[in-house]
C-alpha positions in Angstrom: -4.2 52.4 12.7 -3.0 49.6 14.8 0.0 47.5 13.6 -1.1 44.5 15.6 -1.6 41.4 13.5 -5.2 40.2 13.3 -6.1 37.3 15.5 -5.8 33.9 13.9 -8.8 32.3 12.8 -9.8 29.2 14.8 -9.1 25.9 13.2 -12.2 24.2 12.1 -13.2 21.0 13.8 -12.9 17.9 11.8 -15.9 15.6 11.4 -16.4 13.2 14.4 -14.5 10.0 14.0 -17.3 7.6 14.7 -17.3 3.9 14.6 -19.1 3.9 11.2 -16.4 6.2 9.7 -13.6 3.9 11.1 -15.3 0.8 9.8 -16.0 2.1 6.4 -12.6 3.6 6.0 -11.0 0.4 7.2 -12.8 -1.8 4.8 -11.0 0.0 1.9 -8.1 -2.1 3.0 -9.6 -5.2 1.6 -8.7 -3.6 -1.7 -5.3 -2.5 -0.6 -4.5 -5.9 1.0 -5.9 -7.9 -2.0 -4.0 -5.9 -4.7 -0.8 -5.7 -2.7 -0.8 -9.5 -1.7 -2.2 -11.6 -4.5 -0.1 -10.1 -7.5 2.9 -10.0 -5.2 2.4 -13.6 -4.3 1.5 -15.3 -7.5 2.2 -13.0 -10.5 5.9 -13.8 -10.9 5.2 -17.5 -10.2 2.3 -17.4 -12.7 4.8 -16.1 -15.4 7.6 -18.5 -14.7 5.6 -21.6 -13.8 2.5 -21.5 -15.9 3.3 -19.3 -18.9 6.9 -20.4 -19.3 8.4 -16.8 -19.2 12.0 -16.7 -18.0 12.6 -15.4 -14.4 14.5 -12.3 -15.6 11.7 -11.4 -18.1 9.1 -12.0 -15.4 11.0 -9.4 -13.2 11.1 -6.9 -16.1 7.3 -7.2 -16.5 6.5 -6.7 -12.9 9.0 -3.8 -12.7 7.7 -2.1 -15.8 4.1 -2.1 -14.4 5.3 -0.6 -11.2 7.5 2.0 -12.9 4.2 3.1 -14.6 2.6 3.2 -11.1 5.2 5.6 -9.9 4.7 7.9 -12.8 0.8 7.9 -12.4 0.6 8.2 -8.6 1.7 11.8 -8.2 -0.5 12.8 -11.2 -3.5 11.2 -9.5 -2.6 12.9 -6.2 -2.9 16.4 -8.0 -6.1 15.3 -9.6 -7.4 14.3 -6.2 -6.4 17.7 -4.7 -8.3 19.4 -7.5 -11.4 17.4 -6.9 -11.4 18.2 -3.3 -11.0 21.9 -4.0 -13.6 22.1 -6.7 -16.2 19.5 -5.4 -15.6 19.1 -1.7 -14.9 15.4 -2.0 -12.2 13.0 -3.3 -14.8 10.3 -4.2 -14.8 10.6 -8.1 -11.5 9.1 -8.7 -11.9 6.4 -6.0 -15.2 5.3 -7.5 -13.8 5.0 -11.1 -10.9 2.9 -9.7 -13.2 0.7 -7.6 -15.5 0.1 -10.6 -12.6 -0.7 -13.2 -10.3 -2.8 -11.2 -12.3 -6.0 -10.9 -12.5 -6.4 -14.8 -8.8 -5.5 -15.3 -7.7 -7.8 -12.4 -9.4 -10.7 -13.9 -8.1 -10.0 -17.3 -4.4 -10.1 -16.0 -4.9 -13.8 -15.3 -6.9 -14.6 -18.3 -4.0 -15.4 -20.8 -5.5 -17.9 -23.4 -3.9 -21.4 -23.2 -1.3 -22.2 -25.8 -0.2 -18.7 -26.2 3.6 -18.3 -26.8 5.5 -17.2 -23.6 6.4 -13.7 -25.2 2.9 -13.1 -26.1 1.6 -14.2 -22.7 4.2 -11.8 -21.2 2.8 -8.8 -23.2 -0.7 -9.7 -22.3 0.2 -9.7 -18.6 2.1 -6.5 -18.8 -0.6 -4.5 -20.5 -3.4 -5.9 -18.3 -1.4 -5.4 -15.1 -0.5 -1.7 -16.1 -4.2 -1.0 -16.6 -5.1 -2.7 -13.3 -2.4 -0.6 -11.5 -3.8 2.5 -13.0 -7.3 1.7 -11.6 -5.8 0.9 -8.2 -4.0 4.2 -8.1 -7.1 6.1 -8.8 -8.6 4.6 -5.6 -5.5 4.2 -3.4 -4.0 7.8 -3.6 -7.2 9.7 -2.6 -7.7 6.9 0.1 -4.2 7.4 1.7 -4.9 11.2 1.8 -8.1 10.9 3.8 -7.0 10.2 7.4 -5.3 13.7 7.6 -8.8 15.2 6.8 -11.0 12.9 8.8 -9.5 13.8 12.1 -7.0 16.2 13.7 -6.2 14.0 16.7 -2.8 12.4 17.1 -4.3 9.4 18.9 -7.4 9.3 16.9 -5.3 8.8 13.7 -3.5 6.0 15.5 -6.9 4.4 16.1 -8.2 4.9 12.6 -5.1 3.4 11.0 -4.9 0.5 13.6 -8.3 -0.7 12.6 -7.4 -0.2 9.0 -4.4 -2.5 9.4 -6.6 -5.1 11.3 -8.7 -5.2 8.1 -5.6 -5.1 6.0 -4.2 -8.1 7.9 -7.4 -10.0 7.4 -7.3 -9.2 3.7 -3.7 -10.4 3.4 -4.8 -13.7 5.0 -8.0 -13.9 2.8 -6.1 -13.3 -0.4 -2.7 -14.9 0.5 -4.2 -18.1 1.7 -7.5 -18.1 -0.3 -6.1 -17.2 -3.7 -4.0 -20.4 -4.0 -7.0 -22.4 -2.8 -9.1 -20.9 -5.5 -6.4 -21.5 -8.0 -6.6 -25.2 -7.2 -10.4 -25.6 -7.3 -10.8 -26.4 -11.1 -7.8 -28.9 -11.2 -6.4 -26.9 -14.2 -3.9 -24.1 -13.8 -5.4 -22.1 -16.7 -9.0 -22.0 -15.5 -7.7 -22.0 -11.9 -5.9 -18.6 -12.3 -8.9 -17.2 -14.2 -11.3 -18.2 -11.4 -8.9 -16.7 -8.8 -8.6 -13.5 -10.8 -12.5 -13.0 -11.1 -13.3 -13.7 -7.5 -10.5 -11.7 -6.0 -11.2 -8.9 -8.4 -14.9 -8.7 -7.2 -13.9 -8.8 -3.6 -11.3 -6.1 -3.9 -13.7 -3.9 -5.8 -16.4 -4.3 -3.2 -14.1 -3.2 -0.4 -13.1 -0.2 -2.4 -16.6 0.8 -3.1 -17.6 0.7 0.5 -14.7 3.0 1.5 -15.7 5.6 -1.1 -18.6 6.6 1.2 -16.2 8.2 3.6 -14.9 10.5 1.0 -18.4 11.4 0.1 -19.0 12.9 3.5 -18.0 16.4 2.4 -20.1 16.2 -0.8 -23.2 15.7 1.5 -22.2 18.7 3.6 -22.1 20.9 0.5 -25.7 19.8 -0.4 -26.8 20.6 3.2 -25.2 24.1 3.0 -26.8 24.8 -0.3 -30.2 23.8 1.1 -29.7 26.2 4.0 -29.1 29.1 1.7 -25.2 29.1 1.6 -23.9 30.1 -1.8 -21.9 27.4 -3.8 -18.6 29.5 -3.4 -19.1 30.0 0.3 -20.0 26.3 0.8 -16.8 25.2 -1.2 -14.6 27.4 0.9 -16.1 26.2 4.2 -15.9 22.6 3.1 -12.4 22.9 1.9 -11.3 24.8 5.1 -13.1 22.0 7.3 -10.9 19.3 6.0 -7.7 21.2 6.0 -7.7 22.3 2.4 -7.8 25.6 0.5 -10.1 26.8 -2.3 -8.7 27.3 -5.8 -8.8 31.0 -5.1 -6.6 30.8 -2.1 -4.4 28.0 -3.3 -2.9 30.1 -6.2 0.1 28.9 -8.2 1.9 27.3 -5.2 -0.6 24.6 -4.3 -0.8 21.1 -5.4 -3.8 21.8 -7.7 -2.1 23.8 -10.5 -4.4 22.9 -13.3 -3.5 19.3 -14.0 -0.4 19.9 -16.2 2.1 17.0 -15.8 5.0 19.4 -15.0 3.0 21.1 -12.2 1.8 17.6 -10.9 5.2 16.4 -10.5 6.4 19.7 -9.1 4.0 19.5 -6.3 5.1 16.0 -5.5 8.7 17.2 -5.6 7.9 20.1 -3.3 6.3 17.8 -0.8 9.6 15.8 -0.6 11.9 18.9 -0.6 10.0 20.7 2.1 9.4 17.9 4.7 12.2 16.2 6.2 9.9 13.9 8.4 8.2 12.9 5.2 11.6 12.0 3.5 12.7 9.9 6.5 9.4 8.1 6.9 9.1 7.5 3.1 12.7 6.1 2.8 12.0 3.8 5.7 8.7 2.6 4.4 10.2 2.0 0.9 13.1 -0.1 2.2 10.6 -2.2 4.3 8.3 -2.5 1.4 11.2 -3.9 -0.6 11.9 -6.4 2.1 8.3 -7.5 2.5 7.9 -7.6 -1.2 10.8 -9.8 -1.6 9.4 -12.2 1.0 6.0 -12.1 -0.5 7.2 -12.9 -4.0 9.4 -15.7 -2.7 6.7 -17.4 -0.5 5.4 -19.5 -3.3 8.8 -20.6 -4.3 9.7 -21.4 -0.8 6.6 -23.5 -0.4 7.1 -25.4 -3.7 10.8 -26.0 -3.8 12.0 -25.9 -0.2 8.8 -27.2 1.7 8.1 -29.3 -1.3 4.4 -28.5 -1.5 2.6 -25.8 -3.4 -0.2 -26.0 -0.9 2.3 -24.9 1.9 2.0 -21.3 0.9 -1.5 -21.4 2.5 0.0 -22.4 5.8 2.7 -19.8 5.6 0.1 -17.1 5.2 -1.9 -18.5 8.1 1.3 -18.5 10.3 2.0 -14.9 9.2 -1.5 -13.4 9.6 -3.2 -15.1 12.6 -0.6 -13.6 15.1 -0.8 -10.3 13.3 -4.6 -10.1 13.8 -4.0 -10.0 17.6 -0.8 -7.9 17.5 -2.1 -4.8 15.5 -4.2 -3.4 18.3 -1.3 -4.2 20.7 1.0 -2.0 18.5 -1.4 0.8 18.7 -1.5 0.7 22.6 2.3 0.6 22.7 2.4 3.6 20.3 0.2 5.7 22.6 2.5 4.9 25.6 5.9 5.2 24.0 5.4 7.2 20.8 4.7 5.9 17.2 8.3 6.1 16.1 9.7 4.1 19.0 7.1 1.4 18.7 7.7 1.4 14.9 11.5 0.9 15.5 10.7 -2.0 17.9 8.5 -3.8 15.3 11.2 -3.4 12.7 13.8 -5.0 14.9 11.6 -8.0 15.8 10.8 -8.4 12.0 14.5 -8.4 11.0 15.4 -11.1 13.6 12.5 -13.2 12.7 13.4 -13.1 8.8 17.1 -13.9 9.6 16.1 -17.1 11.6 14.6 -18.6 8.4 18.0 -19.0 6.8 18.1 -22.3 8.7 16.0 -23.6 6.0 19.2 -24.0 4.0 20.2 -27.0 6.1 17.0 -28.1 7.8 13.8 -27.2 6.1 10.7 -28.1 8.1 7.6 -27.0 10.0 9.7 -24.9 12.4 9.6 -22.3 9.6 6.0 -21.6 10.5 7.1 -20.3 14.0 9.7 -17.8 12.5 7.0 -16.6 10.1 4.5 -16.2 12.9 7.0 -13.9 14.9 7.5 -11.9 11.6 3.7 -11.6 11.4 3.5 -10.0 14.8 6.1 -7.4 13.9 4.6 -6.9 10.4 1.3 -5.6 12.0 3.3 -2.8 13.7 5.4 -2.1 10.5 2.1 -1.6 8.5 -0.1 0.4 11.1 2.4 2.7 12.7 3.9 4.4 9.6 0.4 4.8 8.1 -0.6 6.5 11.4 2.6 8.7 11.2 1.9 9.9 7.7 -1.1 12.1 8.6 1.0 13.5 11.3 3.6 14.5 8.6 0.9 16.0 6.5 -0.5 18.0 9.3 2.9 19.3 10.3 3.6 20.5 6.9 0.2 22.1 6.7 0.9 24.1 9.9 4.3 25.2 8.5 3.5 25.9 4.8 -0.2 26.0 4.5 -2.9 23.2 3.7 -3.9 21.9 0.4 -1.3 19.2 -0.4 -2.6 16.0 1.2 -3.1 14.5 -2.3 0.6 15.2 -3.2 1.8 13.6 -0.2 -0.5 10.6 -0.8 0.7 10.3 -4.4 4.3 10.2 -3.5 3.8 7.8 -0.6 1.7 5.4 -2.9 4.5 5.6 -5.7 7.1 4.9 -3.0 5.2 1.9 -1.6 4.5 0.3 -5.0 8.2 0.9 -6.0 9.4 -1.0 -3.0 7.0 -3.9 -3.5 8.0 -3.9 -7.3 11.6 -3.9 -6.6 11.1 -6.8 -4.2 9.7 -9.0 -7.0 12.5 -7.7 -9.3 15.2 -8.5 -6.7 13.7 -12.0 -6.5 13.7 -12.5 -10.2 17.3 -11.4 -10.6 18.3 -13.9 -7.9 16.4 -16.7 -9.5 17.9 -15.9 -12.9 21.4 -15.7 -11.5 21.1 -19.0 -9.5 19.9 -20.9 -12.5 16.2 -21.2 -11.8 14.3 -23.5 -14.4 11.0 -22.1 -15.7 8.2 -24.3 -17.0 4.8 -24.3 -18.6 1.6 -25.1 -16.9 1.6 -28.8 -15.8 5.2 -29.5 -16.8 7.8 -31.0 -14.4 11.1 -29.4 -13.6 14.1 -30.0 -11.2 15.8 -27.0 -9.6 19.6 -26.9 -9.0 20.9 -26.5 -5.4 22.0 -23.0 -6.3 18.4 -22.0 -7.1 17.2 -23.4 -3.8 19.8 -21.5 -1.9 18.8 -18.3 -3.8 15.1 -18.8 -2.8 16.1 -19.2 0.9 18.4 -16.3 1.1 15.9 -14.0 -0.6 13.4 -15.0 2.1 15.8 -14.5 5.1 19.2 -12.7 4.9 18.4 -10.0 2.3 15.0 -8.9 3.9 16.8 -8.7 7.3 19.5 -6.5 6.0 17.0 -4.3 4.3 15.0 -3.8 7.4 18.1 -3.2 9.4 19.0 -0.4 6.8 15.5 1.1 7.2 16.3 1.7 10.9 19.0 4.1 9.9 16.6 6.2 7.8 14.0 6.2 10.6 16.4 7.9 12.7 15.8 11.0 10.7 12.2 11.2 11.7 12.0 13.8 14.4 8.3 14.4 14.9 7.0 13.6 18.3 3.7 13.8 19.9 4.2 17.4 21.2 5.2 18.6 17.7 1.7 17.5 16.5 -0.6 18.4 19.3 1.0 21.8 20.0 1.2 23.0 16.4 -0.2 26.4 15.7 -3.4 26.5 13.8 
């Protein structure tokens, strides 16, 4: 009997990454961009300047909804892994989220007129928590898909670069178009409702289109069955072809432990514990999400109270996104030449410098701010596309070392971290507004802000985000994966 180890099975080839796949996957970012942008831009302002909710309570509401997001995301990740192992596709949860979100999103901005601020706050909290749950059902499986659609280091960069191009368009569409919709009726109450309905439908359509990418493995199962392959054999071949294990091979150590809450969170905790590159990348992305979330939440306040025009928020978003549309592919080219992590660091430095320059609005607010925002937009394109292209590399690296089957767990933790960062950005702004004496108001009422509140708005848009992004460069230093680590990994 020979003691030699049996030869390793060849790694199955991923499905071809054609233009249709790239396009359909990228269109899912209409949903991602819409949900991340519009609530972050207007929800706190809706609470303080339309419903009369205090700034501190508005921060508590946004934070509470996002805490729920953090709780549910790892659970959805485990459900998604289970769906893939059992059915060969992550589509089911994505479809439920895409269909439910439009109704729940509109409901968030449908607070009846005349309702007391406390009652309006509860309405928004419950509706937004339900909306966040629907979004998580789509977003967590969506984040896990790139690691399964292709094995190529550069192919993932191309896939995620075009996703960020669409994401950038979505940010412009919702960031600039949302406030325009809000003004169409001439009444804040019906304006917010119209905005919620239209935005919810557009978000849902983008999500529905992207679910077709996840359905690819389901169709493969049907083809195998028609060819005479047994259901069990088909399930194993499909799961292996996308880098997953079947339930029989997963056993108790995988991220599909049966759906219990303890096992779901254990799988997420193991993903964090095992992978140092994941911890470094996640910490970096959370800090940057906090910085961008803070700026996003403060943009409407900056427009209203510093630039003295609510409509200026549309110009701010045009200044941010128009340069980013051209810059996103350029960051992909730079990443292929220098490495994703170096390009990511470069984008972060540019963003921090651009944010810091806006502190000049304390002394001389004016149109020059749009130039600083445009520079930040160029950097923001890289800060979004590059870490999203690095995440599938982290998942593949972990699969090569510890075995596949946990992409959903990684996606769940990542989505939870991202939403936490954005939520804390809105929370930080609310704390600053409350501590600097910001005056809340009901819809249509006039108010005058003290100089301290104006200063707090500017600092929240400039110095604080710059410091957070600078701190993220320290955590990025712990990310050690390079091209050779991915392309030379053992099957």
